[in-house]
Backbone bond lengths (Angstrom), bond angles and torsions (degrees), N, CA, C in turn:
res aa  C-N    CA-C-N  psi(-1)  N-CA   C-N-CA  omega(-1)  CA-C   N-CA-C  phi
1 X - - - 1.439 - - 1.490 103.30 -
2 X 1.433 115.64 139.05 1.357 121.77 -177.88 1.615 109.50 -69.13
3 X 1.298 111.60 167.94 1.443 122.13 179.59 1.473 111.55 -60.00
4 X 1.356 114.37 -46.84 1.428 121.64 -178.98 1.582 113.12 -64.30
5 X 1.339 110.78 -40.41 1.561 114.23 175.40 1.514 108.28 -68.65
6 X 1.274 119.03 -36.53 1.466 117.16 177.90 1.544 113.22 -63.58
7 X 1.370 114.72 -37.32 1.512 115.93 -178.78 1.569 104.76 -69.48
8 X 1.330 114.53 -44.57 1.541 114.37 178.79 1.467 115.49 -60.99
9 X 1.367 115.32 -28.93 1.467 119.23 178.64 1.543 107.35 -68.86
10 X 1.354 118.05 -38.80 1.489 118.28 179.78 1.530 108.42 -73.75
11 X 1.385 116.90 -36.13 1.485 121.10 179.92 1.498 111.70 -62.62
12 X 1.367 116.40 -30.15 1.475 122.28 178.63 1.479 115.22 -52.82
13 X 1.418 108.92 -47.22 1.472 114.09 -176.61 1.499 111.46 -64.03
14 X 1.350 117.21 -39.89 1.359 125.23 -171.18 1.704 104.08 -66.64
15 X 1.314 109.94 -57.00 1.412 121.08 177.79 1.586 110.81 -45.03
16 X 1.395 113.56 -52.97 1.410 122.59 179.04 1.368 113.97 -49.78
17 X 1.345 117.11 -48.88 1.465 125.39 -174.10 1.548 106.45 -72.26
18 X 1.288 117.78 -41.81 1.413 125.05 177.71 1.602 112.24 -53.26
19 X 1.271 111.36 -58.08 1.499 115.41 -176.53 1.505 111.88 -66.36
20 X 1.449 117.12 -32.85 1.452 116.81 174.51 1.554 112.76 -58.97
21 X 1.387 112.49 -47.15 1.460 115.16 -177.02 1.536 112.85 -68.05
22 X 1.407 113.40 -38.05 1.517 112.65 170.90 1.514 113.47 -56.30
23 X 1.257 117.30 -43.74 1.499 119.38 179.78 1.495 109.80 -64.29
24 X 1.231 119.15 -39.63 1.558 126.41 179.74 1.545 108.54 -62.61
25 X 1.415 116.52 -45.17 1.351 126.13 -178.36 1.655 111.17 -65.46
26 X 1.269 111.67 -31.44 1.519 111.89 176.11 1.436 112.03 -77.97
27 X 1.447 118.63 -29.37 1.359 120.07 -177.49 1.550 112.74 -85.86
28 X 1.261 119.80 -26.58 1.508 125.43 -177.40 1.502 114.00 -44.86
29 X 1.404 116.25 -55.23 1.461 121.70 -178.78 1.499 115.39 -57.93
30 X 1.337 118.94 -22.89 1.412 121.60 178.28 1.508 109.34 -69.01
31 X 1.359 122.90 -22.47 1.461 123.94 -178.81 1.481 111.25 -68.55
32 X 1.392 115.71 -16.47 1.460 121.58 177.77 1.557 111.58 -82.57
33 X 1.324 113.13 -19.59 1.537 117.64 -171.86 1.498 111.68 -54.95
34 X 1.459 118.89 -42.29 1.291 121.51 -172.31 1.538 114.70 -69.33
35 X 1.336 115.03 -44.07 1.436 120.55 172.51 1.657 113.15 -60.56
36 X 1.406 111.28 -44.01 1.565 115.40 -175.31 1.582 105.58 -65.41
37 X 1.395 115.72 -42.33 1.531 116.75 -179.61 1.519 112.41 -62.17
38 X 1.388 117.18 -41.29 1.418 120.75 176.43 1.422 113.46 -64.14
39 X 1.322 121.19 -39.51 1.443 127.67 175.55 1.478 110.28 -58.09
40 X 1.284 116.36 -50.29 1.489 121.07 -170.97 1.532 105.14 -70.61
41 X 1.375 121.48 -34.11 1.370 123.71 -177.30 1.522 112.65 -72.62
42 X 1.310 117.47 -36.89 1.458 124.04 172.66 1.555 111.06 -65.42
43 X 1.279 119.32 -42.22 1.381 120.64 177.92 1.588 114.90 -68.95
44 X 1.313 116.71 -32.53 1.365 120.81 174.52 1.650 111.01 -72.37
45 X 1.239 114.92 -34.06 1.503 117.99 174.01 1.507 113.06 -67.07
46 X 1.401 108.61 -40.10 1.416 111.87 174.18 1.537 119.37 -61.43
47 X 1.273 116.69 -41.94 1.416 123.45 177.81 1.621 108.66 -65.32
48 X 1.357 111.77 -42.45 1.524 106.90 175.28 1.524 118.31 -67.97
49 X 1.359 116.67 -36.53 1.431 120.68 174.47 1.551 111.74 -68.67
50 X 1.249 118.25 -35.18 1.462 119.28 174.72 1.453 116.52 -62.17
51 X 1.390 115.38 -39.95 1.426 121.60 175.64 1.519 109.41 -61.76
52 X 1.411 118.12 -44.41 1.323 123.22 -179.55 1.546 110.52 -66.05
53 X 1.234 116.36 -33.71 1.563 121.13 -178.24 1.517 108.26 -71.23
54 X 1.370 118.61 -42.25 1.389 119.91 -178.93 1.542 112.42 -69.24
55 X 1.346 119.00 -34.17 1.495 124.81 174.57 1.598 107.35 -61.01
56 X 1.485 110.66 -47.14 1.446 112.45 177.45 1.434 117.90 -63.06
57 X 1.279 118.10 -32.39 1.468 124.65 176.93 1.599 109.48 -62.47
58 X 1.237 116.05 -43.28 1.536 121.63 178.49 1.431 108.83 -66.94
59 X 1.415 119.28 -37.03 1.518 117.18 178.04 1.429 110.99 -65.88
60 X 1.377 118.29 -44.28 1.442 121.38 -178.26 1.587 110.30 -64.09
61 X 1.295 115.34 -39.55 1.538 118.54 176.33 1.571 109.19 -61.38
62 X 1.296 115.77 -43.21 1.445 120.53 179.38 1.596 112.95 -60.53
63 X 1.392 112.70 -42.19 1.417 118.17 -176.88 1.589 108.47 -70.08
64 X 1.278 114.74 -38.35 1.564 119.80 178.12 1.485 108.01 -61.97
65 X 1.350 122.12 -34.84 1.344 123.08 -175.32 1.584 105.03 -79.05
66 X 1.272 123.66 -37.22 1.450 127.56 174.14 1.514 110.37 -57.98
67 X 1.417 112.33 -50.55 1.533 118.20 177.62 1.451 113.26 -55.76
68 X 1.470 119.34 -39.10 1.443 118.76 -177.98 1.505 108.71 -71.10
69 X 1.326 117.68 -34.90 1.520 120.86 175.67 1.504 111.09 -59.80
70 X 1.336 112.00 -47.87 1.543 115.86 179.15 1.485 115.00 -56.07
71 X 1.453 112.18 -43.32 1.449 118.91 -175.97 1.448 108.08 -67.56
72 X 1.392 122.29 -43.00 1.342 126.95 -178.40 1.579 112.18 -64.16
73 X 1.381 116.98 -39.24 1.454 116.86 170.94 1.458 115.26 -64.41
74 X 1.402 120.79 -35.94 1.355 123.65 179.77 1.520 111.19 -69.99
75 X 1.373 119.43 -43.52 1.379 123.33 -179.16 1.648 110.56 -68.78
76 X 1.242 115.44 -30.64 1.474 119.66 173.80 1.462 113.93 -66.11
77 X 1.330 118.51 -45.00 1.404 121.13 179.56 1.432 109.87 -73.37
78 X 1.332 124.82 -29.49 1.439 127.23 175.51 1.528 109.04 -65.49
79 X 1.334 115.34 -39.35 1.462 118.73 -177.04 1.578 110.57 -68.16
80 X 1.400 109.32 -35.73 1.500 117.90 -173.73 1.498 106.19 -75.96
81 X 1.364 116.29 -29.93 1.412 116.01 -179.01 1.524 117.15 -66.28
82 X 1.431 107.68 -33.03 1.520 118.98 174.08 1.591 112.07 -59.61
83 X 1.357 110.89 -27.96 1.590 117.66 -173.34 1.541 110.91 -100.44
84 X 1.460 116.10 -6.66 1.502 116.43 -173.56 1.561 108.90 -70.96
85 X 1.305 113.32 152.30 1.494 119.83 179.97 1.565 116.18 -118.23
86 X 1.322 108.42 -8.37 1.611 115.39 -175.90 1.503 110.32 -121.74
87 X 1.266 110.56 153.25 1.350 121.83 179.26 1.590 110.24 -61.35
88 X 1.311 114.12 -51.52 1.359 125.86 175.90 1.652 113.44 -43.64
89 X 1.408 106.39 -60.49 1.493 111.18 178.27 1.495 114.12 -57.78
90 X 1.244 115.85 -33.05 1.522 121.82 -176.81 1.511 106.11 -66.66
91 X 1.336 120.79 -39.86 1.501 122.28 -178.62 1.390 111.10 -67.55
92 X 1.371 116.39 -41.44 1.444 122.03 -177.93 1.563 112.45 -65.70
93 X 1.294 117.81 -42.17 1.415 125.37 -178.33 1.666 106.31 -72.50
94 X 1.299 113.23 -33.11 1.443 114.04 -178.42 1.567 113.84 -66.51
95 X 1.379 108.97 -35.46 1.349 121.99 -176.12 1.532 107.55 -70.27
96 X 1.392 111.91 -44.64 1.494 118.09 177.31 1.572 115.19 -62.48
97 X 1.216 109.26 -39.29 1.523 118.02 175.56 1.536 111.58 -56.93
98 X 1.397 110.10 -50.83 1.503 124.05 -179.77 1.611 110.29 -53.96
99 X 1.359 108.56 -50.00 1.492 115.72 -175.74 1.527 107.30 -66.26
100 X 1.380 118.61 -42.55 1.487 123.58 -176.29 1.609 106.06 -62.67
101 X 1.351 115.31 -44.98 1.382 118.85 -175.22 1.554 112.21 -66.36
102 X 1.348 116.94 -37.05 1.501 120.79 175.52 1.519 104.64 -63.96
103 X 1.281 118.73 -51.69 1.492 119.42 -177.06 1.550 111.81 -58.48
104 X 1.283 110.79 -38.97 1.553 115.37 -177.59 1.570 108.17 -65.26
105 X 1.409 115.74 -40.36 1.482 119.24 -178.41 1.536 108.16 -65.01
106 X 1.269 109.77 -44.69 1.623 117.14 -174.40 1.612 105.67 -63.22
107 X 1.229 115.52 -47.10 1.508 117.84 -177.90 1.594 111.80 -62.79
108 X 1.283 112.72 -41.03 1.457 122.40 -177.89 1.555 110.62 -61.37
109 X 1.397 112.76 -44.18 1.488 117.72 178.81 1.537 110.43 -70.21
110 X 1.274 118.02 -36.98 1.449 120.95 172.75 1.528 116.84 -60.61
111 X 1.357 111.42 -44.45 1.382 123.48 175.71 1.515 116.55 -64.38
112 X 1.365 118.51 -35.17 1.389 118.90 167.95 1.467 116.60 -62.50
113 X 1.353 118.89 -41.78 1.377 124.66 179.61 1.575 107.56 -63.63
114 X 1.367 115.74 -48.62 1.379 115.58 176.61 1.464 119.69 -60.21
115 X 1.254 116.25 -37.37 1.564 128.39 -179.91 1.516 103.15 -62.33
116 X 1.438 116.70 -41.52 1.464 118.36 -175.61 1.599 108.29 -71.16
117 X 1.383 118.43 -34.56 1.382 117.40 176.13 1.421 113.40 -69.05
118 X 1.334 114.34 -35.60 1.490 114.60 176.47 1.401 120.48 -65.07
119 X 1.333 110.80 -31.04 1.569 120.20 178.44 1.470 105.05 -72.81
120 X 1.259 124.90 -39.17 1.404 125.82 176.66 1.485 113.41 -66.42
121 X 1.230 121.55 -42.69 1.381 125.89 173.77 1.525 111.60 -57.03
122 X 1.295 109.93 -44.98 1.521 117.74 -179.00 1.549 107.88 -58.42
123 X 1.333 116.74 -48.41 1.457 121.42 -177.90 1.557 107.36 -63.56
124 X 1.301 121.86 -39.84 1.492 122.15 173.51 1.537 110.91 -56.66
125 X 1.282 111.26 -54.01 1.619 118.19 178.92 1.503 106.37 -51.00
126 X 1.262 120.63 -52.14 1.502 122.99 -173.81 1.564 108.00 -61.03
127 X 1.379 118.03 -46.65 1.403 121.63 178.50 1.578 112.66 -63.74
128 X 1.233 116.90 -37.92 1.459 121.22 179.36 1.527 107.03 -68.79
129 X 1.299 117.78 -41.02 1.558 117.07 -177.36 1.532 108.69 -68.41
130 X 1.363 118.23 -32.24 1.447 119.04 175.05 1.427 111.69 -67.30
131 X 1.421 116.89 -38.79 1.492 122.85 -179.00 1.612 109.54 -67.73
132 X 1.316 117.26 -37.11 1.417 122.62 176.48 1.424 108.16 -65.40
133 X 1.307 123.76 -45.97 1.352 126.22 -172.33 1.554 113.81 -67.41
134 X 1.437 110.72 -38.79 1.495 116.57 175.99 1.582 113.66 -69.60
135 X 1.471 110.91 -40.78 1.385 112.62 -179.38 1.573 116.09 -68.48
136 X 1.445 107.61 -29.13 1.553 112.40 -177.39 1.567 105.36 -69.67
137 X 1.298 112.83 -46.12 1.596 117.69 179.92 1.427 107.05 -56.61
138 X 1.387 124.23 -50.56 1.454 126.28 179.04 1.634 110.52 -52.79
139 X 1.387 109.30 -48.13 1.465 113.32 179.57 1.475 113.78 -59.61
140 X 1.336 114.15 -47.48 1.545 116.76 179.20 1.532 113.19 -65.29
141 X 1.309 114.44 -32.45 1.544 114.16 175.65 1.504 110.90 -72.22
142 X 1.324 119.47 -37.12 1.495 121.60 179.33 1.475 109.46 -70.44
143 X 1.363 119.34 -35.42 1.516 123.63 -172.91 1.616 102.87 -71.52
144 X 1.365 113.03 -42.24 1.478 117.65 -173.75 1.618 105.49 -65.78
145 X 1.293 113.52 -44.90 1.527 118.65 -179.68 1.580 110.48 -60.84
146 X 1.379 113.28 -45.07 1.505 118.23 172.38 1.410 118.39 -53.45
147 X 1.310 113.74 -47.40 1.529 124.29 179.70 1.513 110.19 -56.88
148 X 1.365 114.88 -41.79 1.472 119.53 -179.85 1.545 103.74 -67.93
149 X 1.312 120.36 -49.39 1.424 121.05 -176.61 1.528 114.52 -58.13
150 X 1.372 112.62 -41.43 1.462 118.11 -179.46 1.500 108.32 -66.39
151 X 1.361 119.66 -42.20 1.399 123.96 -177.55 1.594 107.15 -60.08
152 X 1.205 119.06 -44.21 1.440 125.78 177.18 1.573 111.53 -58.15
153 X 1.300 116.67 -48.08 1.432 125.20 -172.07 1.638 105.03 -70.83
154 X 1.350 117.05 -38.02 1.410 119.90 -179.15 1.519 111.81 -65.87
155 X 1.402 110.48 -40.74 1.469 119.27 178.70 1.562 106.77 -58.65
156 X 1.351 117.28 -44.69 1.393 122.02 -179.95 1.576 116.00 -65.03
157 X 1.347 109.68 -36.63 1.402 115.35 174.75 1.508 113.48 -63.95
158 X 1.243 120.62 -35.70 1.504 128.63 175.29 1.463 104.46 -60.00
159 X 1.243 119.10 -54.81 1.446 125.27 -175.52 1.622 109.24 -56.24
160 X 1.381 115.59 -45.21 1.414 118.14 -178.14 1.500 112.35 -72.19
161 X 1.314 115.26 -32.56 1.500 114.17 178.81 1.537 107.53 -72.28
162 X 1.303 121.39 -29.66 1.437 123.69 176.09 1.473 106.76 -64.14
163 X 1.481 119.77 -50.40 1.349 120.19 -178.58 1.573 113.56 -63.41
164 X 1.383 115.88 -31.90 1.489 120.15 179.33 1.514 105.52 -67.51
165 X 1.254 125.30 -40.39 1.399 121.69 -176.79 1.541 114.75 -66.57
166 X 1.485 112.90 -32.29 1.419 117.82 -179.27 1.501 105.24 -73.68
167 X 1.243 118.89 -46.79 1.517 126.71 -171.07 1.562 107.10 -66.07
168 X 1.471 119.37 -26.57 1.455 121.13 -178.33 1.586 110.50 -87.99
169 X 1.301 114.63 0.83 1.494 115.36 176.97 1.542 105.67 -65.44
170 X 1.404 112.86 138.57 1.536 115.48 173.85 1.468 111.48 86.93
171 X 1.327 121.48 -11.79 1.462 123.47 178.18 1.514 110.85 -108.82
172 X 1.412 110.07 134.54 1.509 118.55 179.87 1.511 111.26 -42.98
173 X 1.347 119.99 125.17 1.457 120.24 179.25 1.506 114.64 -56.38
174 X 1.337 118.22 -35.73 1.426 120.34 -179.02 1.508 111.73 -68.19
175 X 1.377 116.08 -34.06 1.529 118.94 172.66 1.562 107.37 -66.97
176 X 1.221 121.23 -41.98 1.463 121.41 -177.33 1.418 106.71 -66.04
177 X 1.347 122.52 -42.21 1.443 126.07 174.99 1.553 112.82 -56.17
178 X 1.381 115.96 -54.19 1.398 113.55 173.20 1.501 123.22 -56.67
179 X 1.380 105.26 -37.96 1.517 115.40 -178.76 1.490 106.52 -61.44
180 X 1.221 117.85 -49.89 1.621 126.23 174.01 1.482 108.57 -42.23
181 X 1.338 121.61 -50.66 1.362 125.92 -166.63 1.630 104.13 -73.99
182 X 1.356 114.14 -32.88 1.526 120.18 177.54 1.501 109.21 -60.02
183 X 1.428 111.75 -52.65 1.495 115.81 -170.24 1.580 108.16 -70.09
184 X 1.305 120.35 -23.55 1.445 118.32 173.65 1.409 112.17 -65.28
185 X 1.295 121.65 -30.74 1.437 126.67 177.15 1.509 117.99 -87.62
186 X 1.381 110.74 -35.47 1.441 118.33 -175.16 1.437 111.57 -135.03
187 X 1.438 115.85 134.47 1.482 119.67 176.66 1.511 111.90 -55.07
188 X 1.306 115.74 -43.45 1.435 126.47 -176.78 1.458 112.13 -96.19
189 X 1.313 125.96 107.60 1.388 123.86 -176.57 1.598 114.30 -107.53
190 X 1.339 114.92 0.05 1.580 114.71 177.18 1.605 98.79 -130.44
191 X 1.305 119.24 123.19 1.426 121.31 179.37 1.537 108.14 -130.19
192 X 1.319 114.44 162.62 1.443 121.58 179.34 1.502 111.09 -86.01
193 X 1.357 112.90 156.81 1.555 121.78 169.39 1.501 102.71 -112.43
194 X 1.309 112.28 123.50 1.488 120.24 -178.03 1.571 103.66 -125.09
195 X 1.337 114.17 122.65 1.542 117.15 179.04 1.513 112.01 47.95
196 X 1.347 115.90 47.00 1.462 123.31 176.42 1.524 117.52 66.68
197 X 1.406 114.54 13.53 1.506 120.52 -175.05 1.605 102.49 -113.81
198 X 1.382 112.38 129.26 1.498 116.58 169.24 1.421 111.51 -67.28
199 X 1.227 120.94 124.05 1.457 124.00 179.30 1.509 114.05 -76.09
200 X 1.391 117.10 -6.74 1.442 119.74 177.51 1.468 111.54 -89.75
201 X 1.414 120.78 -47.37 1.420 120.95 -177.64 1.620 111.61 -111.18
202 X 1.372 112.31 -6.11 1.494 120.19 -178.70 1.490 110.22 58.20
203 X 1.362 118.29 37.96 1.365 122.53 170.07 1.601 107.46 -94.42
204 X 1.261 120.75 147.45 1.449 130.35 179.69 1.514 107.37 -87.67
205 X 1.377 111.76 122.48 1.430 124.96 -173.42 1.481 106.76 -93.14
206 X 1.392 118.71 141.59 1.438 119.65 168.54 1.502 116.06 -51.47
207 X 1.295 119.86 141.93 1.398 123.57 -170.68 1.576 110.95 -65.64
208 X 1.286 117.23 -30.49 1.543 116.76 173.44 1.480 114.74 -63.59
209 X 1.340 109.62 -41.63 1.532 117.04 179.91 1.482 109.74 -68.12
210 X 1.374 116.40 -41.92 1.503 119.83 -179.32 1.568 108.60 -62.76
211 X 1.232 116.76 -31.49 1.539 120.86 177.36 1.455 108.56 -69.09
212 X 1.297 123.15 -37.70 1.332 124.18 -173.89 1.620 107.34 -72.23
213 X 1.326 116.54 -36.77 1.393 122.84 170.77 1.474 114.05 -55.95
214 X 1.403 112.39 -44.97 1.467 120.04 178.24 1.420 115.07 -62.65
215 X 1.386 119.21 -40.83 1.500 123.50 172.84 1.481 116.43 -63.81
216 X 1.319 117.88 -19.55 1.444 123.71 176.60 1.553 116.16 54.10
217 X 1.215 118.58 31.93 1.478 119.76 178.25 1.541 113.58 -87.85
218 X 1.220 115.25 -16.90 1.563 119.02 177.43 1.416 116.36 -133.65
219 X 1.326 115.89 162.16 1.389 118.12 173.59 1.546 107.13 -84.24
220 X 1.286 119.09 119.78 1.430 127.23 -167.56 1.596 107.00 -119.17
221 X 1.368 112.21 127.90 1.418 114.73 177.78 1.687 110.77 -107.69
222 X 1.264 116.99 141.32 1.431 115.71 -178.36 1.468 110.99 -64.54
223 X 1.321 120.01 133.29 1.520 124.09 -175.46 1.523 111.01 -69.36
224 X 1.351 116.19 -10.84 1.426 120.87 -173.49 1.487 115.75 -103.38
225 X 1.404 112.75 -49.31 1.524 118.21 -180.00 1.577 112.44 -109.56
226 X 1.391 117.03 -3.94 1.401 126.52 178.41 1.485 114.50 65.14
227 X 1.422 120.55 11.35 1.480 119.86 172.29 1.463 109.15 -76.81
228 X 1.440 111.23 154.81 1.419 119.79 175.79 1.494 112.26 -70.97
229 X 1.262 114.36 141.59 1.538 114.84 -176.13 1.508 115.78 -116.84
230 X 1.337 118.28 148.61 1.376 128.46 175.27 1.494 109.62 -133.89
231 X 1.334 118.72 152.24 1.402 119.76 -173.13 1.650 108.48 -93.94
232 X 1.349 118.33 134.36 1.321 125.33 178.70 1.528 110.62 -129.58
233 X 1.285 125.59 131.45 1.355 127.14 176.49 1.624 109.93 -57.63
234 X 1.388 109.19 131.23 1.373 118.65 178.66 1.488 112.68 -72.74
235 X 1.365 117.25 146.22 1.435 116.56 178.45 1.570 106.95 -80.62
236 X 1.371 115.75 169.85 1.443 120.37 -171.13 1.629 107.78 -57.66
237 X 1.310 111.70 130.31 1.451 122.21 178.32 1.529 115.39 71.41
238 X 1.258 117.99 3.89 1.460 126.53 176.94 1.491 115.06 -71.96
239 X 1.326 113.99 -27.96 1.406 116.35 -177.14 1.520 114.91 -69.76
240 X 1.315 116.61 -27.37 1.498 117.65 176.98 1.436 111.93 -85.49
241 X 1.273 120.79 6.63 1.590 117.75 -173.87 1.507 104.45 -82.26
242 X 1.413 106.98 136.64 1.409 116.11 179.84 1.604 105.29 -129.49
243 X 1.367 120.36 111.27 1.470 121.65 -176.46 1.504 109.96 -60.23
244 X 1.323 114.57 141.42 1.462 121.88 -177.41 1.569 111.31 -61.96
245 X 1.382 118.67 -36.65 1.332 117.84 -176.69 1.490 118.66 -74.13
246 X 1.435 111.97 -5.65 1.496 113.56 174.83 1.460 115.43 -126.74
247 X 1.503 113.78 8.55 1.365 117.28 178.24 1.543 110.98 -54.52
248 X 1.426 111.52 132.11 1.373 114.88 -179.72 1.447 116.33 89.61
249 X 1.326 115.77 -9.03 1.564 117.10 -176.66 1.268 113.50 -73.09
250 X 1.385 116.31 -27.58 1.595 119.83 176.91 1.455 106.26 -132.13
251 X 1.296 125.63 28.21 1.447 130.25 -169.29 1.580 105.06 -68.61
252 X 1.351 115.78 -36.63 1.415 122.72 -172.92 1.626 110.89 -94.33
253 X 1.327 117.25 2.43 1.379 121.24 -177.82 1.462 115.94 -70.82
254 X 1.362 122.43 126.49 1.510 122.27 179.82 1.536 105.19 -77.04
255 X 1.291 116.46 129.46 1.505 121.25 -176.73 1.535 112.40 -58.00
256 X 1.333 113.15 -22.22 1.459 117.29 -177.69 1.498 112.30 -93.38
257 X 1.352 115.62 0.35 1.470 115.23 177.03 1.520 111.34 -67.02
258 X 1.292 117.18 148.58 1.507 118.97 175.66 1.455 112.28 -81.46
259 X 1.331 121.43 137.10 1.436 125.24 -178.57 1.568 109.45 -86.73
260 X 1.365 116.85 2.55 1.449 112.77 -176.13 1.430 120.46 -56.10
261 X 1.285 119.21 -19.99 1.555 122.79 -178.01 1.503 113.22 -108.13
262 X 1.329 115.18 3.88 1.508 113.61 176.34 1.427 106.14 -78.01
263 X 1.409 114.99 135.21 1.375 117.65 -174.84 1.570 112.17 -103.67
264 X 1.340 117.99 146.16 1.491 121.23 -179.52 1.546 108.51 -87.00
265 X 1.310 111.19 -178.73 1.567 117.65 -176.92 1.471 107.80 -64.46
266 X 1.292 123.00 -16.65 1.481 118.45 -177.88 1.516 108.14 -109.00
267 X 1.286 115.96 10.23 1.486 119.59 166.91 1.566 111.77 81.84
268 X 1.321 113.05 15.74 1.602 114.18 174.99 1.447 109.64 -95.05
269 X 1.336 122.70 129.39 1.363 123.71 178.40 1.504 115.41 -67.20
270 X 1.268 118.99 168.44 1.427 123.76 -172.95 1.546 110.89 -65.45
271 X 1.304 114.40 -44.80 1.461 119.55 178.55 1.555 114.71 -56.86
272 X 1.303 112.24 -31.32 1.496 119.58 178.33 1.525 107.49 -77.13
273 X 1.268 117.77 -18.45 1.550 118.29 -176.61 1.472 113.37 -98.66
274 X 1.295 118.63 7.33 1.457 121.36 175.61 1.545 115.60 -109.94
275 X 1.178 114.49 133.27 1.593 112.88 178.34 1.568 106.67 -143.28
276 X 1.316 108.82 140.30 1.487 112.57 171.66 1.499 116.99 -72.52
277 X 1.337 114.96 139.73 1.418 118.16 177.95 1.555 109.00 -137.67
278 X 1.394 115.73 159.79 1.324 125.66 -174.69 1.584 103.74 -78.53
279 X 1.280 115.01 134.78 1.479 118.23 175.37 1.578 111.19 -66.05
């Protein structure tokens, strides 16, 4: 393998780790989304329940005031009844006492219901407060842990980028650029050609092109999967192997046809995918 291919082979590992870390760095903040959404939902529920609780408190206070008024009215009538001297006045006061008593009983029953509702709302608020507190603590702990992890990954990224820069020295910048794009799509960016078959995508290459790979005079990219190719002697009987998924794809291809106009999966023609390099 040429010196340039050897450099690219080493660079492949660095780029693979770099892009894997970058992807992980992009995904890590999403792990906080669940806790953040739960926290926001609990806070929203607390605000809604607290508004309901305050309204209920006002209602209970109003009923208590009405009950006190009814009690005062009844007590006043009872006191006047003790001082009445006529039957007519007695009947009027008795009726007023009866009405005040009925009103008092009705208010008291309603007050009991509303006080029960108020107590339930208070329990819900206390429960929600505890839930908010625990979720917030969990979120803060997770966020702190995430920041430490991200810090470590960013440090490693800086190291990898420094290694990438050193490993890329002496390699044509356009080759490095294309290789970076390959590694972003595929973990393996350099693959062997055995028996005119690309070991990356298992497509059959034209014989003339396979011969160029064998000579090793240029950096050559597979016209189908865009990976960089190098020649490797095929094992016994491997040359005749034709993958099922590509059978017939190049069956009618004249071996002397030029591959210059065959396009790869990224639309770049073969002549654009070859570059001279120093051995």
